[in-house]
N, C-alpha and C positions, 0 to 999 in steps of 0.2 A: 614425663615432666610437664608441670603446669607452666605455660609461657607466661601467664599473668602473675607469677610468684617470683619476685625478685630475689628471693632467698633459696630458690629451688636447688642451687648448686652451693649453697653456703656451707653444707656438710662435707664438701669434698676434701679429701686430705691435703694438707699444705705441700706445695711444691718444694723440692729442694732448690737450693741456690744454683746448682749446675743444670737445673731443667728450663731456665729462662735466661735471657740475656741480662747483664748487669750493667748500669750506667758506669762510665768510665770514673775511676776513682772511688767507686762506692761498692768495694767487695762485700758480699753477703746481703746486699740490699734486698734480695728477694727471698731471703729465708723466711719461712712461715707465711709466704703470701699465699692467699687462697687461690686455688687453680682457677676459680672464675675470673679473678682479676688478670691472671696472665693470658687467659683465653680472650678477654675483652679488649686488652691492650693491643695496639697495632702490632704486627708480628715484625715489622721493621723497626720499631721503636723500643728503647730500652724500658723495661719496667722499673719502678722505684717505690719506695716505702710511701705510703699515703696515711696521713694523720690528721692532727687537729688543724694544722696550717692549711691543708688543702680543704678541710671542711669550712674553715672560715672563708677562704677565697671563694669557694662555691657560693656560700651565703651572699657575699658581697657582689659576686657577679649577677645573681638573681636580683638582688636589690637594685643594682645598676640598670639592669633591663627594665625593671619595673618603673624606675624614675624616668628613663628615656622615653618610654611609651607614653607615659602620662603627662611629660612636659609638654608635648604637641597640643593636647586638648584645650588649654586655656588660650592658645594662640589662634584657634580656628576662626573665631570671629573677627580677629584683626586682619587674618589673611583674606577674608571675605571682603571686609571693607577696603583694604588696600588694593585688591585686584578689580574690585567693582563687579564681581560676577553675582548671578542670582543663585537661588538654592539648588536649581538643577545642574548648573554647571560646576557649582562647588561639590556636588556628589560625584560628578565625573572626575573631578580633579582628585577627591579623596581616594578614588579608585586607584590611582598612581601609587599610593602607599602600599596598598595591598598587592598591586602588581609586582612592585619590587621585592616585597617579602616572598611572594610565590616563586618569582624567578631564582632567588638566592637560595632558598631553603633546600631544594633537591640537590644543590652542589656542595653544601657545607660539610656533609658527613665525609666526602671524600677529601675535602680540603683539610679539616681536622685530622683525619687518618694520616694524611701526608705530612702536614706541617705541624701538628699539635694544637691542642685546645687553646693553649696560651697565646700562641702567635694570632690564631684566627680571632680569638676574643679581643685581644688588645687592638689589632687592625680595625676590626669592625667597631670597636668602641671609639677609636679615633675618627673614624668616618661619621659616627653619630655625632661626636662633638663638632665636626666640620659643618654638618648639614643643619644642625639645630639653628645657628644664627641665620642661615640662607632662608629658613622656613619664616623668620620674622622680618626678613628684608626684601624678598623677592617681590616685585610689584607686577610682573607680567605673568599671564597664564602659563606661557611655556616654561619660563624660569621656574615657577612654583612647582609645576608638574615634574620637572626635572629633579628639583630638590626633594620633592616627596617621594620619587622613585628611588633616589639614593638613600634616603632616610629609612624607607621601608626595606630596602636590601640589607642596609646594616643592621636594622633591628631583627629581621628574620635571620641573618647570619648569627648574631649573638644568641638568639633563642635556641637555635639547634646546637651550637657549640656548647652552651651552658648546660644543656640537658645530657649531652655526651659526657661532660666532665661529670655530672652529677651521677649518671649511671655507673661510671668507673669508681667514684668515691663511695657511693652506697655499696657497691659489691666489695670493696675493700673493707668496709666498716662491718660487714656481717650483720647489718641490721637496717631497718627501715629509716631512710632519711630524706627521700624525696618529697614528702609532704611538706616537711619543714623548710626545704629549700624553695619550694613554690610559695609557701607563706612568705618569704622575704620578698618575693616578687609582688605579692598582693600590698605588702607594706611600702615597697618601693613606689608603687603607683599612687598611693596616698601621699607619700612624701613628694613625689615629683609634681603632682597636680597642686599640692600646698605651696610648694616653693614658687613656682611659675605664677600661680593665681594670687598668691599673697603679694608678690613683687608688683604684679599689675594693679592689684588693689591699693598699693601704696603709690601709685602713679608712676611707676617705673615704665619706661618705653618697652614695647614687645621685644626689640633687639637687646636691650639691657637685660631683661628677665631671661632670654634665651642664652645670652653669654654667660650669665651667672649659672644657669643650669649646665652648660657646657663645661664650665670650670669645675663645678661639683662633681660631674661625672668623671672628668679627668682625674681629680684628686682620689676619688673612690676606686677607679681602676688601677691607679699607681699602687694605692695601699693594698689593694687584694691581688696584685700581679704575681707575688713570690709563689704563692700556692697553686697558681694555675698550671694544669699539666702540660708538659712539653711534648706529649704524644696524645693520640686520640684512640678511639675504640674501633674495633671491627676488622682490621686487616686491610684497610684500603679498599680497592675495587673501582669500578667505573664511576665517573664522575657523575652519572645519573642512572638510577636503577628504579624500576617499577616496583611496587610492593607486591608481594607474592606470599601466599601460605598464611601463617599467623599474623604477619605483619599487615596483610590486606585487611584482615579482621580486626586488628587493633586499631588501624587507621580509620576503618569505618565507624568504630565506636567513638573514637576521639572526634571525628566529624560531627557525630550526634551531640556529644557533650559540649563541644566548642559553639554549636548551633544553639544550644540552649543557653549557654553563658552570653552569647551575642544577643539573644532575644531579651535577656534581662537588661541588658545595657540599652538597647535601642527601644524596647516596647514597654517596659514595666511601668514607667511614668505615664504613658498614654492609656494603659489599661486602667490605672487608677482614676484618671481624669474622665475618660470617655465612658467607662462602664461601671465605676463605682462611685462617681460624684465627687471625687476629691478636688480640692481647689489646686489650680496649676501651681500656686506657690509652695504647696507642701508635698507635690507629687514625687520629688526627689528623694523622699524618705523610703520609697520602695526599693530602689537600687542600693540605697545606703544599708537597709536591712539586709539584703542579699549579700552584699560586699562584705559587711561585718561578720555575718555568719559564716561565709566561705573563709575569711581570715582566721577566725577562731577554730573552725574545722581543720584547717591545714596545719596550724601550729599544735594541735592536739593529734594530727593524723599518724605521725610516725609511731606513736605509743599504741595507738589503736591497731594500726597495721600489724605491729610487732606481736600484739597479744592474740588478735583473731584471724590474722592471715588476710593477704590481698584479695583472694577471691571472694571471702565472705564480706570484706568491707566494700568492694565493688558492687556485689549483688544487694546488700542493704542500702549503699548510697544511692544506686540507681533507683531502687524502690521508694526511697525518701524523697528524692528529687521529682519522681513521677507522682507521687501523691501531692507534693507541693504545687506542681503545674495544674493537677486536676482540681485541687482545692482552690486555687486561685481563679480557675475558669468557671467552676460550678457555682460557688457561693457568691451572693451579691454583697456581702458585708465586706467593707474596707479592712477591718481587723482580720478577717478570715483570709482576705488576699494577702495581707502583709504576712501573716503566719505561713502561708504558702510560700512566699518569697524566702522567708527564713529556712523553711524546710529544703527549698531548692539549693540555697547557698551551702547549707549543712550537707546535702546529699552529694552535690557535685563537687565538694571541695578536694576529696581525695582520689576521685576516679581518674582524673588526667595524670596526677603523679604515678598512680598504679600502673596506668597504661604505658608511660614512658619507661619505668622500670621494666615492664614486660617486654618493651621492643629492645632494650639492651640484653634481655636474657634469652629471647628465642633463638632458634637455630637455622630458620629458613633463610636469613640474610645476614651479612655482616652487621654488626651492632650500629656502626655509624651510618650506614645506607638506611638501615631500618628506622633510626631516629629521624633522619632527614624525611623520609617518606611520611611517617607518622605526623610530624609537625606540618608538613605541606597539606595533607589531607585535613587535619584539624583546623589549619588556618583558612582552608577553603569553606569550612562550615561557617566561620565567622563572616566570610564575604558573601556567601550565599544566604545567610540568614535573613537580613533585612528584606530583601526582594521576595523571598519565599513566603515569609510570614506576612508580608504586606499583601501579596497576592490572594492568600488565604483569607486574610482578615477583609478583603474587599468583597469576597464572596459570601462568607458566613460570619464574620465578626471576629474580633480580637480574642474573645474567650474560646471560640473553636480553635483558633491556631494555637492557643496555650494548652489546650485538651489534647491536641495531636501531639504536641512536643511531650507531654506526659506519657502518651502511649509509646512514642519512640524511646523514652528513657526506660520504660519497661523492658524494651529489647537490650538496652545496655545492661540492666541487671541480669537479664538471661544470658547475655554474652559473656559473663564471668564464668559460667559452666560450660558453654560451648567452645570458649577459646581454650579451655583446658585440654580439650580433645583435638585442638587444631594442630 
């Protein structure tokens, strides 16, 4: 079986209603349910019919996660001014957000298996709504660090739980859905940054903007709550499990792709300014081109994966992203660099959704624990990226760092075949 193929079990015969537990008051709810869904659901939790309502709620949950993550970005300069810290101290403060996510992600799979995706997503969403105003209010370094840690933990919890829900919903649908779900995360990021940034531009205080974002998130969570699953995937297990077998390989590939995406966020503008002579005022177009290409790729990804299969899409996507990095590194033209950024966005757009689907399909670990482990390793790539790329850039220049990322993505393309045998 190909662990990178979320549909590898989609041809399994449907299970009978007496082959899996039913929710109280819903006789026959498991009739014609694919066996893969019954296997993915927590063995102690009832299986239930999954349809359009659950797909809509999953899309809303991904959109919420994108809004929440992006809402913090416009508040960063105000937090710096309010606390009076320099750039170095601010960088250390921002690590608290990542530390919160890294601390929460490995535990979320077991929590979702034990309490259900719905409860975990809603409680973590409530924590996000509570933390956002604190990020706009805290004026002391310890207070802001604690708020960032809590915010990061809530964001990390939501990220894992919505991917667990997405794996179950995708399996029940018997077709590729993960890329579209992640597309809503991308759109949510645009909406969150636009909402908070727009309010600040209209002279709203940071606290007012953060409260508005929190209210919007609460309304969205309430609207999407009915279709959130009351169970999780993977049959429970230990609160923390190290990745093993195919999960370790999937996590390593996620690390590389998240590292590449983080490089685009942190370094694309600087490459255009320092190595391509683009004016600083226009340097943001690089990341915008990448993000737009990624969003377009994700919203078309489900159809592409359904037609060509996840292994081929991952291989071609990795090769496309690798070509984009090498193009951006090798050619001195700003146009060529922007074209490289577009190729990176298109190439990377569907790899992470495919890998999360694979984490839910593999047999080496329970699905919930596997998704937690893959999420943690992927997020570690985002955290490690700025320092690693900066160190390479100091030695050989930023184009060399981008070229090495291109070579790493060649490994991701090859990993589509290797992981099939894992």
